[in-house]
Structures are given as C-alpha cells and as structure tokens.
N, C-alpha and C positions, 0 to 999 in steps of 0.2 A: 503493500499498500504505500500510496504518499500522501506525506505530511507537511502541513504550515502551522506555523507558532506564531502567533499574535502576541505578543508581550515577554519578549526574552529576557525575563527576569530571574530572578531566584528559583522560580517553579516553573518557567517556560522555559529556560534555560535547561534545566536539570532533564527534566522529562524528553524534551526534543532531543538534546547531546545523546541519552541513553540509546535512543532509539536509531539517532543516525550512527552512533559506535557501534551497532549492532548488526549495521549494514543496511538500516530502509534510508529511505529516500525522503531527507526533511528539509524544509525550508523555513528559513528564520526570517521574521521582519524585525530589524535594528533600528534605532533611531539614533541616539547620542553615542553609542560607542562603536557604530559602523565602523568608522575608519580603523581602530584600534584593532576590532575583530579580523579586518580586511587585511591587516597587516601581521597582526599574530595569532589567530585563531581564537579558539573557544576553549578555555580551560576549566574543568570540574576537579576541584580537589574533593576528594569524598572518603569519607570513613568505610564505604565499601569497594574502596578501590579507586584513585584520582585517572583521571585521563583527558587526553588534549585533542581536538580538533583542528586540525591545521588549517583546512581549507573547506569552512562550511560554506552551505548554499545561503548566500544573506542578500538583502534587497533592503533599499530605502522605501520603497511602495510595494503596496500589494497587487495595485494596477499591473506590475511586474513579473509576481510571480506565477506560477502554473497551476493548471487546474488540480485540486488535490480531494485525496478519499475524505482524510478527516484535517479538521482546522482546531488545531488547540488554542483555546483563548485565555491566556493568563494574565491579562491586564487586571489591574485594580480596577473594582468597580465605579469608584470615584469618575473614572473615564469612561464609562460604557455610553453614557448618553452622547457625549460630546465625541468619541470616536468611533465607535463603532458602526453609525450609519455609513462612512466613508469607508473603512478598513474590511468588512465583509462585504459590502454589496457585489464586488466584483468576483471574489471568491466562491460565493456563493450560486453562483451559475451553474456550476456542477454538480451541483446538489450535494454538498459533503456531508459529514457526520460533523456537529460542531460540538466539540467537548469544552465545557465552561467550566476551566479548574478556578473557580472565584468563591470567595468567602462570602458567606450567611445566607439568609431565607429572603426570597420571592424575586431572587437573580433570574431564573428561567422565564418565569411569567414576562418581567418587563422587556427582555431578549426576544422573545417570541412575540410579543406586539409589535416591536421594531420590525420583526423579519416573519410573518404570519406562516411562509412556508418552510422556515428551517427547522431541520432535523437535529434534536437539541439531547444533550446527555450532559450529567452533573458531574465532574471529578473530584471527588473530596480526597484530598490528597494529607496523609499522615506525615509529616515531614518537619526536620528542623534543617531551615536551607537558607543562607543569605548571600546577596550580592552586594557587596559594598565598593566594588572598582570593576572597571571596564572589562568585560571578558574574561570574567573570573566567578566562578560561583563555589561557596561554600557550603558543602554538605556534610551536616554535624553529624545527624542519625536520621532513624528509621529512615521512610521513603515509599510506604505501600500507598496505593491508592485504590478507593472504592469507586465504581461509577454507577450510577444510577441512570435510568433511560427516562425519559422528559417528552420528549416528542419524536423518537428516532423511529422512523417506517421501515429501515433499511435494516432487519436482525442479522444478516449476514454481516456485515460491515461493522454492526456493533459487537458482534462476538469474534472478528476480526481484531478490532480496536484492541478488545482485553487479551486476545491471545498473542496477539504483536508486542504488548506490553510486557508480559509476562516471558517471552521469548527475549526481550532487550535487558531482563533482569529488574525487574520493575514489578513487585506483588501486585496484581491487579484483581478485583474480584467484580462481578456484577452484584449491586445490593440494590432492596428498594429503596427508590430514590427520595420518598418523603422522610422515611425512616433514617436515612443517610444522611439528608441535612440537617437534620434536628442533631443527631448524634455527634457531628462535626460542631453543632454550636455548642453543646454541652461544655466541650473544652474552649471555644472560641470566645464565647459571650464572657466569660469571668477574666481569662490569662488574658488576651487582648488589649482590655481595656483598664486592667489591673496594674497590668506592668506601664501602662501611661500615666495613668492618676498618680502611683505612689515611684515613678520615676524609676523601675527596679527589672528585675529578671524574675523568670519563673522558680529557679531555686530559692530566692531570697523571700518567695512569697509561701512556699510550702514549708519553710525553714521556720517561718514563725508562726507561734500557735493560735495568733488572732487572725492572722491571714489567711493561713489555712483553713480554718473553719469558716470564713467569710467564701473563700473560693468554693467549699464542697455546699456551702447553702446557696452561692448563686448558681450552680451546677443544678441542684435539685430545685431551683427555681425552672430551669429551662425543662428540665424530665418533666415536671409538673406541667407545664405549658403543652409539651408535646404530647404527654398522653392527654390532657384536656380537647387536644385537636386531633385526638383518637391515633395516634402514631403508638405502634404494638412493640413489643421486644424491648422497651426501653423503663429500667427502674432504675433503683438507686445502687445496684450493684454496677452499673455502668460509672457512675460519679466514682465508685470506689476505684474502677479499670484505670480510669483517666489520671486518678491523683499517683495512683502507682506506677503507670505511665512515664507521668514528667517527672517523678521522683528519678528515674533512672537515666531522663535527657541530662545532656549537657547542659550547664546554664545557659537559657536561651532566650532572645528577643524576640518576641511574636512581631508578625508584620507590621502590624499597628503602629507597637512601639519603635520601629524603624522607619516609618511614616513620621512619627512624631520627631525622634532624632533629627530625621532631615529635613524637617518643616514643610512636609508634603500633607496634603489635605488627608483625614486618617476615614476608614471606611466606616462611619457611625452608621449610614442609613441601613444598610443590608444586614451589618453584623448586629444593629441594635435596633434601631428604630420599626425597621419591618417585623421582626417577630416579635417584638413588645407589641406591637398594634395586632398582630394577627391573633395572638395568644389572649390580648383583652376582648377581641371581639369573639372569642369562644367563651367567656367568662373567667379569665384566669388571669389575674396581675401578677407581675415579676417586679416589687418594689424595689428589693435591692440593684436590681440590674436596670431598672428604671432612673434610679437615682445615679447610678454609675454611667448611663447614657447622658442625665442632665451635665455631670461634671465635663466627660470626654467634649460635650458640644464647647462649653466656656473655655477649654482646655484648648481647643480647635482654632477656635474664634482668636485665643491671643497667642497662637501659635505660628502665625501666616510672617511671612518674611516680607 
C-alpha cells in the first residue's frame, strides 16, 4: 500500500518512518524542517531500536503528492479547521482511508462534516514520543496503536492497514471506535492538563500522594462519563491499569505540555470541551475536569507569544 503522512511531527513521523523503514511506499508532507530533512534525512531515536531514513519522499504541498491508499493525519487538532480543507481535498480524490491519529472526543464527526464522503478511522496511539528539533524524533517508550473504524467502507483496506503496521513492527489492533476514544481520554484528560497546570511531568504527578489521588479521581470522572454514554468494558480497573502503565514510563511531558512550553495553542477543545459537553448532555458532570479546563483556558490565553 501507498501512504501519505500529513503532520510529520512526533507521532506522524514515527509511524510513517516505521512503515517506510519496513519497505512501504510512504510520502511525507513537511513544512518548517523540509530543507533540513532534504539535506539530512529523517532520524528516529527509539527505545525499540534507532534508525535513519536517508532519502524519504518529502513534499512542500499535498498537490504534489501521489494518490495514496491511506492518508495518516497527525496534525494538532487546533489546525484542523484552518488546514485540512486545503491539505486533504486533493488527496481524497483517490478515496483513501484517512487515519486520524489525533487527540480528543468529537474529532471524526467534525472532519466528516468537512468531507462527507471521506472514509475515516481513529488512531489511538499509546506512545511516549517527542520532536524537539528538525528531522529527529525521540521515541521514549511504548508505541502501540488501536484503530477504530468510524466510516471506512473498504474493509479490506482497513485490514491491510492494521496488517501493514504490525508487519512494520508497530503493535496495531482493531478496536471499537467509541470505546477506544474514551479509553484514550482516561489518560489524556488528567495527564495532559495537569502537567500544564502544575508545570511538571507525569512521574512527579504520581510521586505525590495528593496529585496521584487527584489524577485517579479525574480518571474515574472520565470512566463515569463514558459509562453514562453507553460505553461498555470500561470501569475503575482501567484507571488502575493506566496508573501502573504511567509509573513504568520514563518521566514524560505529554503533547499539551510541549505545546505550552513552546507557546503553541493547546488542544483544549477536543481533549476537554467536547467530552465534558457530551457527558453533560447525557446527565453526567465532570467537575474536577471542568475546573481543569477553565484553568487551561486561562493559561492558554496568557501563554500566547
């Protein structure tokens, strides 16, 4: 299969590079580090084994990219409304499967509204990965990805995507779309915002008894919201699992903390506003996370350069 990667950052570059290194035909859209990667290639420093792509297929514009079977979108959701209409329109002419590896609840519904005929899937990555310099990704731990079918009509292509990722050394599995989105939120909603609000990393939040309990309480709010919305197979044992998995991580700054550190807009709308509103409409409130959302909006407004 032929792949396009839109958003060659810590996530898109990692999964795209894994596919390319395994011999797949992968095409990367680059912006600020195009010249650097053209000259130096793309480097993945990984806990699972580092590797280098000396001459990846890179482009300034999606208009120059070939038709692809799968388009991986790993942009920040803060860019969706502004960039996706121009970036995806040409690529969608070949009716690819669009894999949205993006944070939050409600992403697919809004992208589907932009492109009613698009075939969408959700990619829920459990990975510690960062890109803090041009052409280099630091993959610290984990790396699996769950994929939920949102509107893909081509079941064969969907299965090929999952098989292709596994063949490239990425543990990938098909999961229920709605369950997967809310399971990811169990980790995302507490840790993304709390690392920003307290200007810290995941390990320090769990090392302190008070903040560890607060993180756990926030996880239970997400689980309660999911249950109110009819999500099955999600209870407090999943919160226990997420705490234990995070304790095994290297000290980590989630994507929202990196956005804050680099004075970029934070993904508050889909990580907080959408799920809080959706839960409230179902009669379930998340007071601790609603308070965190308000704090993040204040911080975001005052963090603009």
